[in-house]
C-alpha positions in Angstrom: 0.4 0.2 0.0 1.0 3.2 -0.6 1.8 5.9 2.0 0.1 9.3 0.9 2.5 11.8 0.8 1.8 15.7 0.0 3.7 17.0 -3.3 4.3 20.7 -3.1 6.8 22.4 -5.4 9.5 24.8 -4.2 11.1 25.7 -1.2 9.8 23.2 2.1 9.8 26.4 4.4 8.0 28.5 2.8 4.1 30.2 3.6 2.4 28.2 0.9 3.8 25.1 2.2 2.7 25.9 5.5 -0.6 26.3 4.6 -0.6 22.5 2.8 0.5 21.0 5.6 -2.3 23.5 7.1 -4.5 22.3 5.0 -3.6 18.8 5.0 -3.9 18.4 9.2 -7.8 19.6 8.7 -8.3 16.9 6.5 -6.7 14.5 8.2 -9.0 15.9 11.4 -11.5 15.6 9.4 -11.3 11.8 8.0 -10.7 11.0 12.2 -14.5 12.5 12.8 -15.5 10.2 9.7 -13.5 6.6 11.5 -15.0 8.0 14.9 -18.5 8.3 13.4 -17.8 4.5 12.2 -16.8 3.1 16.2 -19.1 1.0 17.6 -20.1 2.0 21.2 -20.2 -1.8 22.4 -18.0 -3.5 19.8 -15.3 -2.2 18.1 -14.1 -3.0 14.6 -10.3 -3.7 14.2 -10.2 -2.2 11.1 -11.5 0.8 12.1 -9.5 0.8 15.4 -6.5 0.6 12.9 -7.5 2.9 10.6 -8.3 5.5 13.5 -4.6 4.6 15.3 -3.0 5.3 11.3 -4.7 8.6 10.6 -3.5 9.2 14.6 -0.3 8.7 13.3 0.1 11.2 10.3 -1.7 14.0 12.6 1.2 13.8 14.8 3.6 13.9 11.8 1.4 16.8 9.8 1.9 18.8 13.1 5.0 17.4 14.0 5.9 19.4 10.4 4.4 22.2 10.8 6.1 22.9 14.2 9.3 22.8 12.6 8.4 24.9 9.7 7.2 27.4 11.9 10.7 26.8 13.7 13.1 27.8 10.9 10.8 30.6 10.2 11.5 32.6 12.9 12.8 36.2 13.1 15.4 37.8 15.0 14.2 40.2 17.2 14.5 44.1 16.2 17.9 45.9 18.0 
């Protein structure tokens, strides 16, 4: 199975990259909400639970990448 990746032309530290990461994060959160709605109240479906774990992991990865991109763009204080 192929992992979904974000393909963004240009530099990986620009504003467009940050916006694309934010958009991806919103998409993943929406997917997680959809999967949460498919969870059984009494009986758990292992496939749904596994999918939720994968989406959670991807959310953490994208959040880390977004934080990393934001950290590299911090400005030096004005003197």
